[in-house]
C-alpha positions as CSV (number, residue, x, y, z in Angstrom):
1,X,100.0,149.6,74.7
2,X,103.7,150.3,75.6
3,X,106.1,151.3,73.0
4,X,109.1,149.3,71.7
5,X,112.7,150.6,71.7
6,X,112.2,152.0,68.2
7,X,109.4,154.2,69.4
8,X,106.6,152.2,67.9
9,X,103.8,150.3,69.7
10,X,104.2,146.5,69.5
11,X,101.6,143.8,69.4
12,X,101.5,141.3,72.3
13,X,103.7,143.4,74.5
14,X,102.7,141.9,77.8
15,X,103.3,138.4,76.4
16,X,106.7,139.5,75.1
17,X,107.7,140.7,78.6
18,X,106.5,137.4,80.1
19,X,108.4,135.2,77.7
20,X,111.5,133.7,79.3
21,X,114.8,134.6,77.4
22,X,116.6,132.0,75.3
23,X,120.3,131.8,75.4
24,X,122.3,132.8,72.3
25,X,123.7,129.8,70.5
26,X,125.1,131.5,67.4
27,X,127.5,134.4,67.4
28,X,128.2,136.4,64.2
29,X,131.7,138.1,64.4
30,X,132.2,141.0,62.0
31,X,135.9,140.5,61.6
32,X,136.2,143.1,58.8
33,X,133.7,145.9,58.1
34,X,134.6,146.5,54.5
35,X,134.2,144.4,51.3
36,X,136.2,143.8,48.1
37,X,133.0,143.7,46.1
38,X,130.3,146.4,45.5
39,X,127.2,144.3,45.3
40,X,124.2,146.6,44.7
41,X,121.8,144.4,46.7
42,X,123.9,144.3,49.9
43,X,122.0,145.2,53.1
44,X,125.2,146.4,54.8
45,X,126.3,149.1,52.3
46,X,123.4,150.0,50.1
47,X,120.4,150.3,52.5
48,X,119.1,152.4,55.4
49,X,121.8,151.9,58.0
50,X,125.1,153.5,56.8
51,X,127.0,153.2,60.2
52,X,129.5,150.9,58.6
53,X,131.3,154.1,57.4
54,X,132.3,154.8,61.1
55,X,133.3,151.3,62.1
56,X,136.9,150.2,62.5
57,X,137.9,148.2,59.4
58,X,139.2,145.2,61.4
59,X,138.3,143.8,64.8
60,X,141.1,144.5,67.2
61,X,142.8,141.8,69.4
62,X,141.4,143.5,72.5
63,X,137.8,143.2,71.2
64,X,138.5,139.7,70.0
65,X,139.7,138.6,73.4
66,X,136.7,140.3,75.1
67,X,134.3,138.6,72.7
68,X,135.8,135.2,73.4
69,X,135.4,135.7,77.2
70,X,131.8,136.9,76.8
71,X,130.8,134.0,74.6
72,X,132.5,131.6,77.0
73,X,130.8,133.0,80.1
74,X,127.4,132.9,78.3
75,X,127.9,129.3,77.1
76,X,128.9,128.0,80.5
77,X,126.3,130.0,82.4
78,X,123.5,128.5,80.2
79,X,125.2,125.1,80.0
80,X,125.2,125.0,76.2
81,X,126.3,121.8,74.6
82,X,127.8,123.6,71.6
83,X,128.2,127.1,70.2
84,X,128.2,128.2,66.6
85,X,130.4,131.1,65.5
86,X,130.2,132.7,62.0
87,X,133.1,134.7,60.7
88,X,131.5,137.5,58.8
89,X,131.9,140.9,57.4
90,X,132.0,142.9,55.1
91,X,134.3,140.3,53.7
92,X,136.0,138.4,56.5
93,X,139.0,137.2,54.4
94,X,140.1,140.8,54.3
95,X,141.1,140.4,57.9
96,X,144.0,138.2,56.8
97,X,145.1,134.8,57.8
98,X,146.9,135.8,61.0
99,X,143.9,137.7,62.4
100,X,141.5,134.9,61.5
101,X,143.7,132.3,63.1
102,X,144.0,134.4,66.3
103,X,140.2,134.9,66.4
104,X,139.5,131.1,66.1
105,X,142.1,130.3,68.7
106,X,141.0,133.0,71.2
107,X,137.3,131.9,70.9
108,X,138.1,128.2,71.3
109,X,140.1,128.9,74.4
110,X,137.6,131.4,75.8
111,X,134.6,129.1,75.2
112,X,136.2,125.8,76.4
113,X,135.2,123.3,77.5
114,X,132.1,124.0,75.4
115,X,132.7,122.9,71.8
116,X,132.7,125.6,69.1
117,X,131.7,125.1,65.5
118,X,133.2,127.7,63.1
119,X,131.9,128.8,59.6
120,X,133.2,131.5,57.4
121,X,130.7,133.3,55.2
122,X,132.7,134.6,52.2
123,X,132.2,136.0,48.7
124,X,135.0,133.6,47.7
125,X,137.2,135.8,45.5
126,X,140.1,135.6,48.0
127,X,139.6,131.9,48.8
128,X,142.9,130.6,47.5
129,X,144.9,127.5,48.4
130,X,146.6,129.2,51.4
131,X,143.2,130.0,53.0
132,X,141.9,126.5,52.3
133,X,144.9,125.0,54.1
134,X,144.3,127.4,57.0
135,X,140.6,126.5,57.3
136,X,141.4,122.8,57.0
137,X,143.9,123.1,59.9
138,X,141.5,125.2,62.0
139,X,138.4,123.0,61.2
140,X,136.5,126.0,59.8
141,X,133.6,125.2,57.4
142,X,133.1,127.5,54.4
143,X,129.9,129.0,53.0
144,X,130.0,131.0,49.8
145,X,127.7,133.4,48.1
146,X,126.7,132.5,44.5
147,X,123.7,133.7,42.7
148,X,123.7,131.2,39.9
149,X,125.4,131.1,36.5
150,X,127.7,133.9,35.2
151,X,124.8,136.2,34.0
152,X,122.8,135.7,37.2
153,X,125.7,136.2,39.6
154,X,127.3,139.1,37.8
155,X,124.0,141.0,37.7
156,X,124.7,142.2,41.2
157,X,128.0,140.8,42.6
158,X,130.5,143.1,40.9
159,X,133.7,144.9,42.0
160,X,133.9,148.7,42.3
161,X,135.3,148.7,38.7
162,X,132.1,147.0,37.4
163,X,133.9,143.7,36.8
164,X,131.9,140.6,37.5
165,X,133.1,138.1,40.2
166,X,131.5,134.9,38.9
167,X,134.6,133.3,37.4
168,X,136.7,134.0,40.4
169,X,134.0,132.5,42.8
170,X,133.5,129.5,40.5
171,X,137.2,128.8,40.6
172,X,137.3,129.1,44.4
173,X,134.4,126.6,44.7
174,X,136.2,124.2,42.4
175,X,139.3,124.4,44.5
176,X,137.2,123.8,47.6
177,X,135.3,120.9,46.3
178,X,138.3,119.3,44.6
179,X,140.8,119.4,47.5
180,X,138.7,120.1,50.7
181,X,135.1,118.9,50.1
182,X,134.8,118.2,53.9
183,X,134.9,121.9,54.5
184,X,132.1,122.8,52.2
185,X,129.2,124.1,54.2
186,X,127.0,125.3,51.4
187,X,125.9,128.1,48.9
188,X,123.9,131.2,49.6
189,X,121.9,132.6,46.7
190,X,119.9,135.8,46.7
191,X,116.8,135.5,44.6
192,X,116.5,137.8,41.5
193,X,113.2,137.5,39.6
194,X,115.0,138.2,36.4
195,X,117.1,135.1,36.7
196,X,115.5,131.8,35.5
197,X,114.8,129.7,38.6
198,X,115.6,126.3,37.0
199,X,118.8,127.5,35.4
200,X,119.8,129.1,38.7
201,X,119.1,126.0,40.7
202,X,120.9,123.7,38.3
203,X,123.9,125.9,38.2
204,X,124.2,125.8,42.0
205,X,123.5,122.1,42.1
206,X,126.4,121.5,39.7
207,X,128.8,122.3,42.5
208,X,127.2,119.6,44.6
209,X,126.8,121.7,47.8
210,X,125.6,120.0,51.0
211,X,123.2,122.9,51.6
212,X,121.6,125.7,49.6
213,X,120.1,128.9,51.0
214,X,117.7,130.9,48.9
215,X,117.4,134.4,50.3
216,X,114.7,136.9,49.5
217,X,116.3,140.3,48.7
218,X,115.9,142.5,51.7
219,X,113.2,145.2,51.6
220,X,110.5,146.7,53.8
221,X,107.1,148.3,53.4
222,X,108.8,151.6,53.2
223,X,111.4,150.5,50.6
224,X,109.8,147.4,48.9
225,X,112.0,144.8,47.3
226,X,112.1,144.6,43.5
227,X,108.8,143.3,42.0
228,X,107.0,143.2,45.3
229,X,103.9,145.4,45.1
230,X,101.5,146.0,48.1
231,X,98.8,143.7,46.7
232,X,97.9,140.0,47.4
233,X,98.5,139.3,43.7
234,X,100.8,138.6,41.9
235,X,103.2,136.5,44.0
236,X,106.4,136.6,42.0
237,X,108.7,135.4,44.7
238,X,106.5,132.4,45.6
239,X,106.2,131.5,41.9
240,X,110.0,131.6,41.5
241,X,110.6,129.5,44.6
242,X,107.8,127.1,43.8
243,X,109.5,126.4,40.5
244,X,112.7,125.5,42.3
245,X,110.8,123.5,44.9
246,X,109.2,121.3,42.2
247,X,112.6,120.6,40.7
248,X,114.1,119.8,44.1
249,X,111.2,117.8,45.6
250,X,110.3,115.6,42.7
251,X,113.9,114.7,41.9
252,X,114.4,113.2,45.4
253,X,116.2,116.0,47.0
254,X,120.0,115.7,46.2
255,X,120.8,118.7,48.4
256,X,119.3,120.3,51.5
257,X,117.5,123.5,50.7
258,X,117.1,125.0,54.1
259,X,114.0,127.2,53.3
260,X,112.1,124.2,52.0
261,X,113.4,121.8,54.7
262,X,112.4,124.1,57.5
263,X,109.0,124.8,56.2
264,X,108.3,121.1,55.8
265,X,109.7,120.5,59.3
266,X,107.2,123.0,60.8
267,X,104.3,121.7,58.7
268,X,105.0,118.2,60.2
269,X,104.8,119.6,63.7
270,X,108.5,120.3,64.4
271,X,110.4,123.5,65.0
272,X,112.5,125.7,62.6
273,X,116.1,126.6,63.1
274,X,116.0,129.2,60.3
275,X,115.3,132.9,60.8
276,X,112.1,133.8,58.9
277,X,110.4,130.4,59.2
278,X,108.3,129.4,62.2
279,X,108.1,131.0,65.6
280,X,111.2,129.6,67.3
281,X,113.1,132.2,69.4
282,X,115.9,134.1,67.7
283,X,119.2,132.9,69.3
284,X,121.7,134.9,67.4
285,X,124.0,137.8,68.6
286,X,126.2,139.9,66.4
287,X,129.5,141.5,67.4
288,X,130.6,144.4,65.3
289,X,134.3,145.3,64.6
290,X,134.2,147.9,67.3
291,X,132.9,145.4,69.9
292,X,129.2,146.6,69.8
293,X,126.7,143.8,70.6
294,X,123.9,143.9,68.1
295,X,120.9,142.0,66.9
296,X,120.4,140.4,63.4
297,X,122.4,142.7,61.2
298,X,119.9,142.4,58.3
299,X,118.0,145.0,60.3
300,X,120.2,147.5,58.5
301,X,117.7,147.3,55.7
302,X,115.0,148.7,58.0
303,X,116.4,151.9,59.5
304,X,119.6,153.3,60.9
305,X,120.5,151.8,64.2
306,X,117.7,149.1,64.0
307,X,120.1,146.4,65.2
308,X,121.7,148.4,68.0
309,X,121.5,147.3,71.6
310,X,123.7,149.9,73.2
311,X,125.8,147.1,74.7
312,X,129.6,146.4,74.2
313,X,131.7,143.3,74.9
314,X,134.2,145.4,76.9
315,X,131.6,146.2,79.5
316,X,128.5,144.1,79.0
317,X,127.5,140.5,79.0
318,X,125.4,138.8,76.4
319,X,122.9,138.0,79.1
320,X,122.3,141.8,79.4
321,X,121.1,141.7,75.8
322,X,118.5,139.0,76.7
323,X,116.8,141.6,79.0
324,X,116.3,144.2,76.2
325,X,112.7,144.7,74.9
326,X,113.8,144.4,71.2
327,X,115.6,141.1,71.9
328,X,112.6,139.8,73.9
329,X,110.4,140.7,70.9
330,X,112.6,138.7,68.6
331,X,112.3,135.7,71.0
332,X,108.6,135.9,71.7
333,X,107.5,133.9,68.7
334,X,103.8,134.3,67.8
335,X,103.2,136.6,70.8
336,X,105.1,139.4,69.0
337,X,103.2,139.2,65.7
338,X,100.8,141.9,64.6
339,X,97.0,141.4,64.6
340,X,97.0,140.4,60.9
341,X,99.5,137.6,61.5
342,X,97.7,136.5,64.7
343,X,94.6,135.9,62.6
344,X,96.4,134.0,59.8
345,X,96.0,130.2,59.5
346,X,99.7,129.9,58.5
347,X,101.2,132.0,61.2
348,X,102.9,128.9,63.0
349,X,104.8,128.1,59.8
350,X,105.4,131.6,58.5
351,X,106.1,133.2,61.9
352,X,105.6,136.6,60.3
353,X,108.6,136.1,58.1
354,X,112.0,137.8,58.8
355,X,111.6,140.6,61.2
356,X,113.5,143.0,59.0
357,X,110.9,142.6,56.3
358,X,108.0,143.7,58.6
359,X,109.3,147.3,58.9
360,X,107.2,150.3,58.0
361,X,108.3,153.8,58.9
362,X,105.0,154.8,60.5
363,X,104.2,151.5,62.4
364,X,107.6,150.0,63.1
365,X,107.7,146.2,63.0
366,X,104.1,145.8,63.9
367,X,103.2,144.5,60.4
368,X,103.1,141.4,58.4
369,X,106.1,140.7,56.2
370,X,106.3,142.7,53.0
371,X,106.5,139.3,51.4
372,X,103.3,138.1,53.1
373,X,101.5,137.1,49.9
374,X,104.5,135.2,48.7
375,X,105.1,133.4,51.9
376,X,101.4,132.4,52.2
377,X,101.4,131.0,48.6
378,X,104.7,129.2,49.1
379,X,103.7,127.6,52.3
380,X,100.4,126.6,50.9
381,X,102.0,124.9,47.9
382,X,104.5,123.0,50.0
383,X,101.7,122.0,52.5
384,X,99.4,120.7,49.7
385,X,102.3,118.7,48.2
386,X,103.2,117.1,51.6
387,X,99.6,116.3,52.5
388,X,99.0,114.7,49.1
389,X,102.1,112.5,49.4
390,X,101.3,111.6,53.0
391,X,97.8,110.6,52.0
392,X,99.3,108.3,49.3
393,X,101.7,106.7,51.7
394,X,98.9,106.2,54.3
395,X,96.7,104.6,51.6
396,X,99.5,102.3,50.5
397,X,100.2,101.3,54.1
398,X,96.6,100.2,54.5
């Protein structure tokens, strides 16, 4: 069997090569490579890939202009009906209002006539009234990181001085929801098993976000996440998420929780738009501050250079990335899964989980997710719940 670009054999290699490429629809722009927090669970700064130290702090106008042209040529060549751009970091607000406005303007002009939707992913501590007015004028949606109440959030999301950031983030969200609720995209929460799931959910829900994302902490078989032992039992992350699911589902969902929504969508025969659920092709490209074109940057949790493509916006097209074996593997769906996943009855819903979480130093990505038991249990619980309610509805209809 041929080897992948990381030097490891990959399952379903011939099927991966045959799979037609899927155009990128979402582009993550690393506007600033540094952060004003020192979160100890951050995949960018605390895990295997430490290349951030060598990156320019801020994306230059030259790289921005080239990125805008490359996204535009890609969108027009593939006749996309819309493009999504996420302003990311590090902490993107460190780039400053002028650089952010020039980035949005350059990309809108470069991608025209294809419409572009912008979202900024921020830790929120710099989200003041001036930034809110700017994002309102530019029509940029805002997604914030919040891990729950003060105790839960400040467990990880602290400054270099050890000071917690919860109160500053909470104040930013209140400014957003009070004056600019139409810009509120949602909240992103990283699961910590030490935080009570019901308390965490309700503290997030109090902000009335349109969407919540619950993220599993990044880890691999070589560096397992907290509390995840290499055994089928226990399933602590499934138990935590199932508790939240029960609160959410039986209350008549007042908010969209993407993890649950996408699992239900696939269980009902649809397709997922969320990485780590289902077998839909990955359609995301990342541009670093130096202009390097990369894959999903959470791969930084796997090994140094795992997200690299060797391509650069100043000389390469995004279409060139679609021809790379590693990108093809991310787009090959079930064909790229390992033998264990191929034999699993829940592979269509799970999709092997997030690619990052499959890494093992001796076998590369040719493994199930390190969260395999948790994903299996979570999907099983949601599936049983949906089937039970569908049976009730079917009986009532008769």
